[in-house]
NUVOGU-950314 format. One line per 2 residues: number of its first residue (from 0); their letters; for each residue x, y, z of C-alpha. Coordinates in steps of 0.05 Angstrom, whole numbers, plus 32768, in hexadecimal, padded with zeros to 4 digits. Each point is the difference from the previous one (the first is absolute). Layout:
residues N
NUM	A	X Y Z  ...
end
This chain:
residues 487
0	MD	7DC3 820D 8956  803D 8010 7FD2
2	LR	7FE4 8024 7FC2  8032 7FD9 7FD9
4	HA	7FDC 7FBF 8010  7FBE 8019 7FEA
6	QM	801E 801A 7FBD  8020 7FBD 7FF5
8	IQ	7FBD 7FDE 8008  7FDA 8035 7FD6
10	SR	8035 7FF8 7FC7  7FDF 7FBA 7FF3
12	LV	7FC1 8020 7FE8  7FF4 8011 7FB7
14	PP	7FDE 8032 7FF5  800E 8024 8043
16	PQ	7FC1 800A 8026  7FDE 8042 800D
18	KF	8006 7FF9 804C  802F 7FD0 8027
20	TM	8010 7FF9 804A  8027 7FCB 8024
22	PD	7FFC 8008 804B  8036 7FCA 8014
24	LA	8022 7FC0 7FE4  7FC8 7FD0 8016
26	VW	7FE5 7FCD 7FCC  7FBF 7FDD 7FF2
28	KI	800E 7FB7 7FF7  7FD2 7FDD 7FCF
30	TE	7FE7 7FBE 8020  7FC0 7FD7 8000
32	DS	7FEF 8026 8041  800C 8045 7FE0
34	KV	7FC4 802D 7FF2  7FEE 8030 7FC7
36	RL	7FC7 8033 8007  7FE5 8016 7FBE
38	LC	7FD3 803B 7FFC  7FE0 8004 7FBA
40	PE	7FB9 8003 7FE4  8010 7FCF 7FC8
42	PE	7FF5 7FB8 8019  802E 7FDD 7FD1
44	TA	803E 8022 801E  8001 7FCC 8038
46	AL	800B 7FC7 7FCE  8037 802C 7FDD
48	AE	8025 800B 8041  7FFC 7FB7 8014
50	AF	801A 7FEB 7FBC  803A 8031 8006
52	FR	8018 7FE6 8042  7FF5 7FB8 7FED
54	TI	802A 8006 7FC3  8038 802D 801B
56	CS	8008 7FE7 8045  8000 7FB9 801C
58	AT	7FCC 8013 8033  7FBE 801D 7FF4
60	PT	7FE8 8034 8035  7FB7 800A 8014
62	VQ	7FE0 8038 7FD8  7FCA 8024 8022
64	TE	7FD7 802B 7FD5  7FD1 803C 800E
66	PK	7FD8 801F 7FC8  8015 8048 8011
68	SC	8011 803B 7FD3  8038 802F 800F
70	NL	8010 8047 7FEB  8034 7FED 7FCC
72	PE	8001 8007 7FB4  7FE8 7FC3 7FD6
74	EG	8047 7FE2 7FFA  801A 8018 8045
76	YR	800B 7FD5 803D  8017 8004 8049
78	LD	8030 7FCC 8019  800E 7FF9 804C
80	IT	802B 7FC7 8017  800D 7FF1 8048
82	QN	8022 7FC3 8020  7FBA 7FE0 800B
84	LC	7FD6 801B 7FC5  8001 8018 7FB7
86	TI	7FC8 8030 7FEF  7FED 8012 7FB8
88	EA	7FD0 8037 7FF1  7FE6 800A 7FBA
90	NT	7FC3 800D 7FD6  800C 7FD4 7FC5
92	AQ	8020 7FBB 7FEF  8035 8025 7FD5
94	AV	8015 8029 803F  8004 7FC1 8028
96	RY	802C 7FE0 7FCC  802E 803C 8002
98	AL	8006 7FF8 804E  8012 7FB9 7FF6
100	HT	8037 8013 7FCE  801C 802E 8036
102	IR	7FFF 7FCA 8035  8028 7FD1 7FD1
104	QL	8032 8034 7FF1  800A 800A 804C
106	ME	8004 7FB7 800C  8041 7FDB 8015
108	SE	800B 7FB8 8014  8004 7FF1 804B
110	RG	8046 8011 801C  8037 7FD6 8022
112	VL	7FF3 7FBD 7FDF  8022 7FD8 7FC4
114	TS	7FC2 7FF7 7FD8  7FB7 8015 8009
116	TR	7FBE 800C 7FDA  7FE4 802B 803B
118	QQ	7FF9 804B 7FEF  7FFF 803C 802D
120	VP	7FF0 804A 7FF1  801A 803F 8023
122	CV	7FCB 8024 8029  7FED 8041 7FD9
124	SI	7FC7 802F 7FF4  7FF1 8013 7FB9
126	ED	7FCF 802C 7FDC  8004 7FFB 7FB5
128	YP	7FDB 8015 7FC0  8013 800E 7FB8
130	AM	800E 8048 7FE8  7FDB 7FF2 7FBE
132	SF	7FCD 7FD0 7FE8  8020 7FEA 7FBD
134	RG	8045 7FDF 800E  8019 7FD8 7FC4
136	VH	803A 7FDB 7FE4  800B 7FFC 7FB5
138	LC	801F 7FBC 7FEF  801D 7FEB 7FBC
140	WF	7FFE 7FB7 7FF1  8038 7FF5 7FCD
142	PE	800C 7FC0 7FDC  803F 7FF8 802B
144	TP	7FD8 8007 8040  7FED 7FBF 8021
146	VW	7FBA 7FF5 801B  801B 7FF8 8048
148	EI	8020 8044 7FFD  7FC0 8023 7FEA
150	ER	7FDB 7FDB 8038  8034 8016 8035
152	QI	7FF9 8048 7FEB  7FB4 7FFC 8004
154	RL	8008 7FE4 8046  8035 8034 8012
156	AA	7FD3 803B 7FE7  7FC6 7FE5 8029
158	YY	802D 7FF5 803E  8015 804A 7FFA
160	KF	7FB7 8016 8000  7FFA 8015 7FB5
162	NY	7FB8 7FF1 7FE9  8008 7FFF 7FB4
164	IV	802F 7FDF 7FCD  8000 8017 7FB9
166	ME	8018 7FC2 7FD9  801E 800E 7FBE
168	SW	8010 7FBF 7FD6  803B 800B 7FD1
170	GV	7FEA 7FC8 7FD3  7FF6 7FC6 8030
172	LK	7FB4 7FFA 8006  7FE1 7FCB 7FD2
174	LD	7FC1 8022 7FE7  7FC6 7FD8 7FE2
176	RH	7FED 8032 7FCA  8045 8015 7FEB
178	PE	8030 7FC6 8015  8034 8020 7FCF
180	FC	8009 8039 8031  802F 7FD9 802A
182	WD	8047 7FE5 7FFE  7FEF 7FB6 7FF6
184	EY	803C 7FE5 8028  7FEF 802B 803B
186	AV	7FB4 7FF8 7FFD  7FDD 8001 8042
188	EK	7FB8 7FE4 8002  7FC4 8027 8015
190	SE	7FF4 7FD0 8039  8043 8015 8021
192	FK	7FEB 804C 7FF9  7FBD 7FEC 8021
194	RL	8023 7FDE 8038  802C 803C 800E
196	IQ	7FC1 802E 7FFB  7FDB 7FD7 8033
198	LG	8040 7FFD 802C  8000 804C 7FFF
200	KD	7FB7 8002 8014  800F 7FD1 803B
202	LG	803B 802C 8014  7FD7 803F 7FFC
204	IR	801F 801E 7FC1  7FDA 800A 7FC1
206	LV	8022 7FF0 7FBD  7FEE 802B 7FC4
208	PQ	801A 7FF9 7FB9  8029 802E 7FD2
210	LN	8001 7FFF 7FB3  8025 8035 7FDB
212	IF	7FD6 801D 7FCA  802F 8033 7FE6
214	GH	804B 8001 800D  8028 7FC5 8018
216	AT	7FD8 7FD5 7FCB  803E 7FD0 7FFD
218	CA	7FF2 7FE3 8047  804C 8002 8005
220	RV	8032 8032 801B  8013 8032 7FCA
222	GT	804A 7FF1 8009  7FF9 7FB5 7FEE
224	GK	7FE3 8009 7FBA  7FCF 7FC7 800C
226	HL	7FB8 8005 7FE8  7FCB 7FCF 801E
228	LL	7FD3 7FFD 7FC3  802B 8015 7FC4
230	DQ	803C 7FD4 800E  7FD3 7FC2 7FFB
232	HP	7FC8 8018 7FD4  8018 8036 7FD0
234	EY	7FBD 7FFE 7FDD  7FE1 802D 803A
236	AP	802E 803B 7FEA  7FC1 802B 7FEB
238	LF	7FEE 8004 804C  803C 8027 800E
240	EP	8029 803E 7FE9  8038 7FEB 7FD1
242	DG	8033 7FF5 8036  7FD1 7FD8 802C
244	WT	8008 8026 8040  7FBC 8024 7FFC
246	WC	7FBB 7FE6 7FF1  7FE1 801E 7FC1
248	VS	7FC5 8022 801E  7FE2 8012 7FBB
250	NP	7FF8 7FB9 7FEB  7FB9 7FE6 8016
252	AT	801B 7FB9 8002  8031 8016 8039
254	RQ	7FC5 8017 802A  7FDA 7FBF 7FF5
256	YL	803F 7FD7 800E  800E 8025 8042
258	QE	7FB6 8000 8013  7FFD 7FB5 7FFC
260	IV	803C 7FFB 802F  7FE4 8034 8031
262	EE	7FBE 7FD9 8004  8023 7FBE 800E
264	LL	802A 8021 8036  7FC2 801D 8022
266	DL	7FE2 7FBB 8003  8041 7FE1 8019
268	YN	8008 8033 8037  7FB6 7FF8 8017
270	EP	7FE8 8046 7FE8  8037 8028 8026
272	PY	7FF5 8043 801C  803D 801D 7FD6
274	FH	8021 7FF5 7FC0  8041 8020 7FEB
276	IG	8005 8012 7FB3  804A 8014 8002
278	CD	8006 8037 7FCB  8048 8016 8015
280	EA	803F 800A 7FD7  7FE2 7FFF 7FBC
282	YT	803F 8015 7FDC  7FEA 7FFD 7FB9
284	PE	7FB6 8010 7FF9  7FE2 8019 7FBD
286	SC	803A 7FE1 7FD9  7FD7 7FD5 7FD0
288	TL	7FD9 801D 7FC3  7FBD 7FEE 8020
290	CM	800D 8026 8040  801A 8040 7FE4
292	GS	7FCF 8038 8005  7FCF 8010 8038
294	YL	8027 7FD4 802C  7FED 801B 8044
296	EK	7FB7 7FF7 7FF0  800D 7FB8 7FED
298	LA	8029 7FF3 803F  7FCB 8021 802C
300	SH	7FCA 7FD4 7FDF  8029 7FC1 800C
302	IT	800E 800F 8049  7FB6 8015 800C
304	FF	7FE6 7FC2 7FDF  8023 7FD5 8034
306	HD	7FEE 802A 8039  7FB6 7FFB 7FEE
308	LL	8006 7FB6 7FF2  801D 7FF6 8048
310	AK	7FCC 802F 801E  7FC8 7FD2 7FE3
312	HH	8021 7FC8 802D  8002 8030 803C
314	CK	8049 8002 7FFA  802B 803F 8009
316	TL	8038 800F 7FCE  8048 800B 8015
318	MW	802E 801F 7FD0  804A 801A 8003
320	HD	8005 804D 7FFB  803B 800F 7FD6
322	ML	7FE1 8005 7FBB  7FD8 803C 801B
324	LA	803B 802A 8009  8033 801C 7FCD
326	RE	804A 7FF7 8004  8009 804C 8006
328	DP	7FD0 8002 803E  802A 801A 803B
330	RW	7FD8 7FD9 8031  8027 7FC2 7FEE
332	EG	803C 801E 8025  8031 7FE1 7FD2
334	YI	7FDE 7FBD 7FF3  7FEF 7FF3 7FBA
336	AC	7FB7 7FFD 7FEA  7FEB 7FDA 7FC0
338	GS	7FCF 8031 7FE1  8013 803C 7FD9
340	KK	7FE4 8047 8002  7FFF 8007 7FB8
342	DG	7FD8 7FC3 7FF8  7FCD 801B 8032
344	HD	8009 7FCB 8036  7FFB 8034 8036
346	TL	7FB6 800C 7FE8  7FED 7FB5 7FFD
348	HT	7FE2 8006 8045  7FC8 802E 7FE6
350	CL	7FE5 7FC5 7FD7  8000 7FCC 8036
352	PK	7FCE 7FED 8036  8010 801D 8044
354	SL	7FF2 7FBF 8023  8041 7FE3 7FE2
356	IL	802D 7FF0 803D  8044 801B 7FED
358	CD	803C 7FDA 801B  8038 8034 800A
360	WQ	8040 7FD7 7FFD  803C 8027 801D
362	YH	8040 7FD5 8000  8032 8032 801B
364	YP	8008 802E 803A  8007 8048 7FE4
366	EK	801F 8020 803E  8012 8049 7FF9
368	DG	802C 8024 8032  7FF4 7FC8 8032
370	KE	7FB6 800B 7FFE  7FCD 7FCA 7FF5
372	PH	7FDF 7FFF 7FBC  7FBC 8020 7FF3
374	WP	7FEA 7FCC 7FCE  7FD9 8032 7FD5
376	TG	7FE8 7FCF 7FCC  7FD0 7FE2 8030
378	TY	7FE4 8043 8018  7FFB 8016 7FB7
380	LK	7FD9 7FBF 7FE9  7FD3 8007 803D
382	EL	7FF1 8049 7FF0  7FEB 7FE8 7FBB
384	GF	7FCA 7FD7 8022  801B 7FB9 8000
386	PV	8008 7FD1 8039  804A 7FF8 8009
388	IV	8029 7FC3 801F  8049 8009 800C
390	CP	802E 7FCA 7FE9  804A 7FFB 8019
392	WD	8034 7FCC 7FEB  8042 7FEE 801E
394	DP	8016 8042 8022  7FEE 7FFA 804A
396	RG	8002 8048 800D  7FD0 800B 7FC6
398	GW	7FCD 7FCE 8018  7FFF 801C 8048
400	SL	7FFB 8049 7FE5  7FC9 7FED 7FCC
402	GK	7FD9 7FDF 803A  8001 803C 8029
404	FA	7FEE 802E 7FC5  7FC5 7FCF 7FEE
406	VR	7FE5 800A 8049  800E 804A 8001
408	EK	7FDF 800E 7FBD  7FC9 7FCC 800B
410	MD	8013 7FD8 7FC1  7FDA 7FC1 7FF1
412	GY	8032 7FCC 8011  8046 7FE0 7FF9
414	LQ	8018 7FCE 7FCB  8046 7FE3 800D
416	TV	8020 7FE7 7FC0  8030 7FC6 7FFF
418	WH	800D 7FF3 7FB3  803F 7FD3 7FF9
420	HG	801D 800E 8046  7FD7 7FCC 8026
422	QR	803F 7FD6 800B  8034 8033 8010
424	SH	8011 8002 804A  8009 8048 8015
426	IM	7FD1 801A 7FC9  7FCA 7FCD 8019
428	TA	8008 801E 8046  7FF4 8045 7FE7
430	IF	7FC3 7FEA 7FD6  7FDB 7FD6 8031
432	VQ	8018 8017 8045  8004 804B 7FF1
434	GA	7FC4 7FFA 7FD1  7FD5 7FE4 8038
436	HG	8017 803A 802C  7FED 8034 7FCC
438	AW	7FBD 7FE1 7FF2  7FE9 7FF1 8049
440	SP	8022 802F 8030  802A 8034 7FDB
442	ET	7FFC 8033 8037  8020 7FD4 8034
444	DT	8047 8013 800F  801B 7FB9 8002
446	QT	802C 7FF2 7FC6  7FF5 7FB7 7FE8
448	IS	8038 7FEE 7FCF  8013 7FBB 801F
450	WV	801C 7FC6 7FDA  7FFB 7FD6 803F
452	SL	7FB6 800A 800A  7FF2 7FF2 7FB6
454	NH	8029 7FC0 8002  7FDD 7FE5 803E
456	HL	7FBD 800E 7FE1  8011 7FE0 7FBD
458	RQ	8017 7FC4 802A  7FBD 7FFC 8021
460	LS	7FDB 8004 7FBE  802F 7FCD 7FE0
462	HD	7FEB 7FCF 803A  7FB9 800D 7FF2
464	MG	800A 7FED 7FB7  8024 7FC2 8013
466	LK	803E 8015 7FD6  803D 7FD5 7FFF
468	EY	8032 8015 7FC8  803C 802B 800D
470	RQ	7FEC 8035 7FCF  7FBA 8006 801F
472	FG	801A 8020 8042  8017 8045 800E
474	SV	7FFA 8042 7FD7  8029 7FE7 7FC7
476	QY	7FFF 7FBE 7FDB  804B 7FFB 7FF9
478	QV	8038 801D 802A  802C 8003 7FC5
480	DP	7FDB 8016 7FBF  8005 7FC6 7FCE
482	AP	7FFB 8030 7FC4  8025 8041 8014
484	YQ	800C 8015 7FB9  7FB6 8011 7FFB
486	D	8004 802F 803D
end
């Protein structure tokens, strides 16, 4: 068979599988007479497969199950599709779910007719498994972000085989204990968060919360000048440094206020396995009279308190890494750190528990002489004794390179950040498509920057959600920006 045809079929898959072969151009037509052979020791996977075909296709094939284990990792699967049979091998329900995602991405409607609800799948053989166990997406829920867009990004992350979402509310979650910690006109009730948390569970992706306990205390982008709490409730000024960007870690009321929010989030997210405490970009620490003096001890105590609080709930703490490095540190390779050597930030790590999971965000691609970056901060932080997760953003080369680095250096996972770029077409492609490649199969040679694949997958997910409005389709809400002066 022409190699070009196989490559065209494989280009439908995000992330690219570890092993892919396609012997010819034959297809498996999904009808009531079709058969699926499912080899998996977990009995509930039969119902999972039947529900998938019943929902996605107009015909439900017969699913024949055999409780057999296979020599694959926990999330790995084998998929063998011939003209007469679709065989799935896996050890867990999650792995079966990933095999079904792959089948759906391969699907096309029957050919040569005007309209049809019948589906067919090219005959392929695939063996697939993730390169690392923690594969996350960091989502920001801004006041301007509609609920449907957050849901669609959750569905897309699950479809692309991520298994965690770090959800950061930028002032939209209506809390019970602190209802003032929310923009009133953009408030989203806890019941809606609970729905999305359950949806994630049903899709095989776990939602975990983030609350910034140090920098980014405004719950707003620094360039906007907005402040979630102080704009509406200036009486809470003692909780922050004078400019409001950083929490005042010396005020015991600050710790109490944040603890109450953390505990409510732990309950809301059903005792999650991880909790992200932020702690990045604290531009103006130690700027109030209460914080001046012995500041690193106070900051270390503040971070350790929340680490220990979370540990009591059997919850691991995630934290951005940049305040542990000084601006003068050459490991940044030109990227600006927030800490300062004269303030001792490069020694803060000596005061912190080594079970903190550091999220090493690298939002550039520091190529030198045409050579791939070495990513020295991740290596350095690991040598200090911390678990390290690599965190790319919107540079596709950086995401792919960081994924290979994480596998090579045995890092602890991959966290793809989105920030405010969830609705920018080419950037969304780099984030979700290349991010999935970096997290799942970074060592495969296939390059997967494809707007066409992303657009097709978004269309599938929009149909799942029953969306109807113009702005709810595609990778942008509007083809022409209605407010270009803010760009």
